[in-house]
C-alpha positions in Angstrom: -28.6 8.6 0.9 -26.5 6.5 -1.4 -27.0 2.8 -1.5 -24.3 0.9 0.3 -22.8 -1.5 -2.2 -20.1 -2.9 0.3 -21.2 -6.4 -0.5 -20.1 -6.0 -4.1 -16.7 -4.9 -2.9 -15.8 -7.5 -0.2 -12.2 -6.6 0.0 -13.1 -3.4 1.9 -15.9 -4.8 4.0 -15.2 -4.1 7.7 -12.1 -2.2 6.9 -13.5 1.3 5.9 -14.6 2.9 9.1 -11.6 5.3 8.9 -12.8 6.7 5.6 -16.7 6.6 6.3 -19.0 9.6 5.7 -19.2 10.0 9.5 -15.4 10.1 10.0 -15.1 12.6 7.1 -17.7 14.8 8.6 -15.9 14.6 12.0 -12.7 15.6 10.3 -14.4 18.6 8.8 -15.7 19.8 12.2 -12.2 19.2 13.7 -10.8 21.4 11.0 -13.2 24.3 11.8 -12.3 23.9 15.5 -8.7 23.9 14.7 -8.9 27.2 13.0 -10.2 28.7 16.2 -7.5 27.1 18.2 -5.0 28.6 15.7 -6.4 32.1 16.2 -6.2 31.6 19.9 -2.6 30.4 19.8 -1.5 33.5 17.8 -3.3 35.8 20.3 -6.2 36.9 18.2 -9.1 34.9 19.4 -10.1 34.9 23.0 -9.3 31.8 25.0 -13.0 31.5 25.9 -14.0 31.1 22.3 -11.7 28.1 21.7 -12.7 26.5 25.0 -16.5 26.9 24.4 -16.3 25.8 20.8 -14.2 22.8 21.6 -16.6 21.8 24.2 -19.6 22.4 21.9 -18.3 19.6 19.5 -16.4 17.3 22.1 -13.0 18.3 20.9 -11.9 18.4 24.6 -13.2 15.0 25.3 -11.0 11.9 24.7 -13.8 10.1 23.0 -15.7 13.0 21.8 -17.7 12.9 18.6 -17.5 16.0 16.7 -20.2 15.3 14.3 -22.7 14.2 16.9 -26.1 16.1 16.4 -25.5 17.3 12.9 -28.1 16.4 10.4 -26.2 14.5 7.8 -29.2 14.1 5.3 -29.6 17.7 5.3 -25.9 18.4 4.9 -25.8 16.1 1.8 -28.8 17.7 0.3 -27.6 21.2 0.8 -24.1 20.6 -0.4 -25.3 20.3 -4.0 -26.1 24.0 -4.4 -22.7 25.1 -3.3 -20.7 22.3 -4.7 -19.3 21.1 -1.4 -20.5 20.3 2.2 -18.5 23.0 3.9 -20.9 25.8 3.1 -23.9 24.2 4.8 -21.7 22.8 7.5 -20.6 26.3 8.6 -24.3 27.3 9.4 -24.9 24.2 11.3 -21.9 24.6 13.5 -22.6 28.3 14.2 -26.1 27.3 15.4 -24.4 25.0 18.0 -22.0 27.4 19.6 -22.7 30.4 21.9 -23.7 33.5 19.9 -20.7 35.6 21.2 -18.3 33.1 19.7 -20.0 32.4 16.2 -17.9 34.8 14.4 -14.8 32.6 14.9 -16.3 29.7 13.1 -14.7 29.5 9.6 -13.5 33.1 10.0 -11.4 34.1 7.0 -11.3 30.6 5.6 -12.6 29.1 2.4 -14.3 25.9 1.8 -11.2 24.4 0.2 -9.1 25.2 3.3 -11.5 23.1 5.5 -12.1 20.3 3.1 -8.4 19.8 1.9 -7.4 19.7 5.6 -10.1 17.3 6.5 -8.9 14.9 3.6 -5.5 15.1 5.2 -6.8 14.3 8.7 -8.6 11.2 7.2 -5.6 10.3 5.1 -3.2 10.4 8.0 -5.5 8.4 10.3 -6.1 5.8 7.6 -2.4 5.6 6.7 -1.5 4.7 10.2 -3.6 1.5 9.8 -2.4 0.9 6.2 1.3 1.1 7.3 0.7 -1.2 10.2 -1.1 -4.0 8.2 1.6 -3.4 5.4 4.4 -3.9 7.8 2.8 -7.2 9.3 2.5 -8.5 5.7 6.1 -7.8 5.0 7.2 -9.5 8.3 5.3 -12.6 7.3 6.7 -12.7 3.8 10.2 -12.5 5.4 9.2 -15.4 7.8 8.2 -17.5 4.7 11.5 -16.7 3.0 13.5 -17.8 5.9 11.4 -20.9 6.7 11.7 -22.1 3.1 15.2 -20.6 2.2 16.5 -24.0 0.7 13.1 -25.5 -0.6 13.5 -25.9 -4.3 11.0 -24.7 -6.7 10.6 -24.1 -10.5 11.0 -20.5 -11.5 8.6 -19.8 -14.1 9.0 -17.3 -17.0 6.1 -16.6 -19.5 4.1 -19.3 -17.6 6.8 -22.0 -18.3 9.5 -23.7 -16.2 12.7 -21.7 -16.5 15.3 -22.5 -14.1 15.4 -23.8 -10.3 14.8 -21.2 -7.6 13.7 -21.7 -4.0 10.4 -21.0 -2.3 12.1 -18.8 0.0 13.5 -16.6 -2.8 10.1 -16.2 -4.2 8.9 -15.0 -0.8 11.8 -12.7 -0.4 10.9 -11.0 -3.6 7.4 -10.5 -2.1 8.9 -9.1 1.0 11.1 -6.7 -0.8 8.3 -5.2 -2.8 6.2 -4.9 0.3 9.1 -3.3 2.4 9.9 -0.8 -0.4 6.3 0.3 -0.5 6.4 0.6 3.3 9.3 2.9 3.2 7.6 5.1 0.7 4.6 5.4 3.0 6.8 6.4 5.8 8.0 9.5 3.7 4.5 11.0 3.1 3.5 14.4 4.3 0.1 15.5 5.4 0.0 19.3 5.2 -2.8 21.3 6.5 -4.4 23.7 4.0 -4.9 27.4 4.9 -5.0 30.1 2.1 -8.2 31.9 2.1 -10.2 32.6 -1.0 -7.4 32.6 -3.5 -4.4 31.3 -1.6 -3.1 34.7 -0.6 -4.1 34.8 3.1 -5.4 38.3 2.6 -8.3 37.7 4.8 -6.2 36.5 7.6 -3.9 39.6 7.2 -7.0 41.7 7.6 -8.3 39.8 10.6 -5.1 39.5 12.6 -3.9 43.1 11.5 -0.4 41.7 10.8 1.3 40.0 8.0 3.7 38.2 10.4 0.8 36.9 12.5 -1.1 35.8 9.4 2.0 34.0 8.1 2.3 32.1 11.3 -1.4 31.0 11.3 -1.1 28.1 9.0 1.5 26.5 11.3 -0.7 27.0 14.3 -3.6 25.4 12.3 -1.5 22.5 11.5 -0.1 22.0 15.0 -3.7 21.9 16.3 -4.5 19.0 14.1 -1.1 17.2 14.3 -0.6 17.7 10.6 2.4 18.9 8.7 3.1 22.6 8.3 2.6 23.7 4.7 5.2 25.8 2.9 2.5 27.7 1.2 -1.2 27.1 0.2 -1.4 24.1 -2.1 -4.9 25.0 -3.5 -3.8 24.1 -7.1 -0.5 22.3 -6.5 -1.9 19.0 -5.6 1.2 17.0 -4.7 0.0 16.0 -1.2 -2.9 14.1 -3.0 -1.0 12.7 -5.9 2.0 11.6 -3.7 -0.3 9.9 -1.5 -2.1 8.2 -4.3 1.0 7.0 -5.9 2.2 5.5 -2.6 -1.0 3.7 -2.1 -0.9 2.4 -5.7 2.6 1.1 -5.2 1.6 -0.8 -2.0 -1.4 -2.4 -3.6 0.8 -3.2 -6.5 3.2 -5.0 -4.4 0.4 -6.9 -2.7 -1.1 -7.7 -6.1 2.1 -9.4 -7.2 2.0 -11.6 -4.1 -1.8 -12.5 -4.6 -1.1 -13.3 -8.3 1.6 -15.7 -7.3 -0.6 -17.2 -4.6 -3.5 -17.7 -6.9 -1.3 -19.4 -9.6 0.6 -21.6 -7.2 -2.6 -22.7 -5.5 -4.0 -24.2 -8.6 -5.0 -27.8 -8.2 -2.5 -29.1 -10.7 0.4 -27.1 -9.1 -0.6 -27.1 -5.4 2.7 -25.5 -4.1 0.7 -23.2 -1.7 -2.8 -22.9 -0.3 -4.6 -20.2 1.8 -5.1 -21.5 5.4 -8.5 -19.9 6.0 -11.7 -19.4 4.1 -12.2 -20.0 0.4 -15.4 -22.3 0.3 -17.5 -22.5 -2.8 -21.3 -22.2 -2.9 -21.7 -25.0 -5.4 -18.5 -27.2 -5.2 -17.9 -28.5 -1.6 -14.4 -29.9 -2.5 -12.9 -26.5 -3.2 -10.8 -24.3 -1.1 -10.6 -21.1 -3.2 -7.7 -18.6 -2.7 -10.3 -16.1 -1.6 -8.0 -13.5 0.0 -5.8 -13.6 -3.1 -8.8 -12.9 -5.2 -9.9 -10.0 -3.2 -6.3 -8.5 -3.2 -6.1 -8.9 -6.9 -9.4 -7.2 -7.4 -8.0 -4.2 -5.6 -4.8 -4.2 -7.5 -6.8 -4.1 -10.8 -8.7 -1.1 -9.6 -6.1 1.0 -7.8 -3.9 2.2 -10.8 -7.0 3.8 -12.5 -7.9 5.6 -9.2 -4.3 6.8 -9.0 -4.5 8.1 -12.6 -7.7 9.9 -11.9 -5.9 11.8 -9.1 -3.2 12.8 -11.5 -5.8 13.9 -14.2 -7.4 16.0 -11.5 -4.2 17.5 -10.5 -3.2 18.4 -14.0 -6.5 20.2 -14.6 -6.4 22.2 -11.3 -6.8 25.4 -13.1 -6.9 29.0 -11.8 -6.8 29.3 -8.0 -9.8 26.9 -7.5 -10.3 23.9 -9.7 -13.7 23.8 -11.4 -14.6 20.1 -10.9 -11.0 18.6 -10.9 -10.9 19.2 -7.1 -14.4 17.7 -6.6 -13.3 14.5 -8.4 -10.5 14.0 -5.9 -12.8 13.5 -2.9 -14.5 10.1 -3.8 -11.3 8.9 -5.6 -8.9 9.5 -2.8 -11.4 7.9 -0.3 -11.9 4.8 -2.5 -8.2 4.3 -2.8 -7.7 4.7 0.9 -10.5 2.3 1.3 -9.0 -0.3 -1.0 -5.6 0.1 0.8 -7.2 -0.5 4.2 -8.8 -3.7 3.1 -6.0 -4.9 0.8 -3.3 -4.6 3.5 -5.4 -6.3 6.2 -6.2 -9.3 3.9 -2.6 -9.4 2.7 -1.4 -9.7 6.3 -3.9 -12.5 7.0 -3.1 -14.3 3.8 0.6 -14.3 4.4 0.2 -15.3 8.0 -1.9 -18.3 7.2 -0.3 -19.4 3.9 0.6 -23.1 3.7 3.6 -24.1 1.7 3.8 -27.7 0.3 7.7 -28.0 -0.2 7.3 -31.5 -1.5 4.9 -30.4 -4.2 7.3 -27.7 -5.3 10.1 -30.2 -5.5 7.9 -32.7 -7.5 7.0 -29.9 -10.0 10.6 -29.0 -10.3 11.3 -32.7 -11.3 8.5 -32.8 -13.8 10.6 -32.3 -16.9 13.1 -34.9 -16.2 16.1 -32.7 -15.7 15.2 -30.1 -18.3 14.7 -27.4 -15.6 18.5 -27.1 -15.5 19.0 -27.0 -19.3 20.8 -23.6 -19.0 23.4 -25.5 -17.0 23.6 -28.5 -19.2 24.2 -26.4 -22.2 27.4 -25.1 -20.8 28.6 -28.5 -19.8 27.4 -30.7 -22.7 27.6 -28.7 -25.8 31.5 -28.7 -25.7 31.3 -32.4 -25.4 28.5 -33.4 -28.0 27.9 -30.3 -30.0 24.8 -28.1 -30.5 22.7 -30.5 -32.6 23.1 -33.5 -30.4 22.3 -31.2 -27.4 19.1 -30.1 -29.2 18.3 -33.8 -29.9 18.9 -34.8 -26.2 16.4 -32.1 -24.9 13.7 -33.1 -27.5 10.8 -35.2 -26.2 10.1 -35.8 -22.6 12.3 -38.7 -21.6 14.3 -38.6 -18.5 17.7 -37.0 -19.2 19.5 -39.0 -16.6 19.2 -42.3 -18.6 20.1 -40.7 -21.9 23.2 -39.0 -20.3 24.3 -42.3 -18.6 24.2 -43.9 -22.0 26.5 -41.4 -23.6 30.2 -42.2 -23.7 31.1 -38.5 -23.7 29.4 -38.1 -20.3 31.1 -41.1 -18.7 33.2 -38.7 -16.4 30.2 -36.7 -15.2 28.2 -36.9 -12.0 24.8 -37.1 -13.6 22.8 -37.0 -10.5 24.5 -33.8 -9.4 24.5 -32.3 -12.8 20.7 -32.7 -13.1 19.8 -31.9 -9.6 17.9 -28.6 -9.3 19.2 -27.9 -6.0 22.8 -27.5 -7.4 21.6 -24.7 -9.7 19.7 -22.3 -7.6 22.5 -19.7 -7.8 22.1 -17.0 -5.0 18.4 -17.8 -4.3 19.0 -19.0 -0.8 21.0 -15.9 -0.1 18.3 -13.7 -1.3 15.8 -15.7 0.7 17.8 -15.4 3.9 17.9 -11.6 3.5 20.3 -8.8 3.7 21.5 -9.4 7.2 22.5 -13.1 6.3 24.1 -11.9 3.2 26.2 -9.4 5.2 27.3 -12.1 7.7 28.3 -14.3 4.8 30.3 -11.5 3.1 32.0 -10.7 6.3 33.0 -14.4 6.9 34.2 -14.6 3.2 36.1 -11.3 3.6 37.7 -12.5 6.8 38.8 -15.7 5.2 40.3 -13.8 2.2 42.2 -11.6 4.6 43.6 -14.6 6.4 44.6 -16.1 3.1 46.4 -12.9 2.1 48.2 -12.8 5.4 49.5 -16.4 5.1 50.9 -15.7 1.6 
């Protein structure tokens, strides 16, 4: 048995049950039982075969455990000689069902049918949890955006103060990334796989005695597992795997962005946010590390390479059964799902407990003595004092308010308003308030415009 290195990947600890070895094994058994159910649905297998086989593996029980009683150590050892676990599994399953029904186990199928379908079962179940956690993370990001819609902060580009923004606008950016990733997850398909040895369903035509019945068998198979009906076998057209991988990477990317900002903004010398839970240090008792942000970032650094591996495997899916590329997908997809399960749960927790120090954000925005609004100042002052004098004004670190008040050319300006970052946040509050608030604002503006036109 492999050594469990979960402690070395804490982002996934406690969040990987849905992709565990036992869950995968149960999915393999469910796929085999579903094939019998499909045969029964199309009128080929006797009802008693489905009933007895389902009962043998607990498929007919609400909390049945299909893999119970299987020798996992033996299955792992024997999977090496055939290159996959389905070959030894079939023998184990047949030994547990009545002799008169054994012929229906794995009948006409190939190992790839069962293994690909099991991966879709695992993925669909795991993605239910990923979607839920990601949705919660997005909701908390939106909550932060609305709660801090007008709280001024310094926008930073290339690590430096750029122009004013708001804490809410930054949180809304997080929310939009998460929400877009969530929408993509909703569009994914989880097709069953049933094609026989070479993707032609020839064995099923032979068994059923009818091309029409054989053609309907994949749909019956998919229905038995609540999976999507495939248009055709996808043995070597690996889009179900790569599209799933891409969507997972996008979701983890979106959360990695959030985590990166949280880690930066929680630095002692910045202090604009802090995580509300965890984060202790083994050596420095004064510290509260952004532990969940760190875990999320660790996953974001790993996920793209896992997605790339899935694409590499897909591009090398030669012939009608890949020679190694297919095998590379199994651990890669499971690890990517595992990362997504852990990352989305940590992100939901991090955002739910995130503390924002609006006063620190305002203080940081004021650090440069008004230079945060230099973009605005240039448009106002250059026509009055020229480019060279404007450049001299910005040089150094003296407060710009005193310098402006001493300039005769600025006598007519409201210096406090001109230098105030709150007056130069542009549309940041609208972005923070969200699309619904923006629509209401436009409706009000439009109604006012129509009234004005009517009065003319």
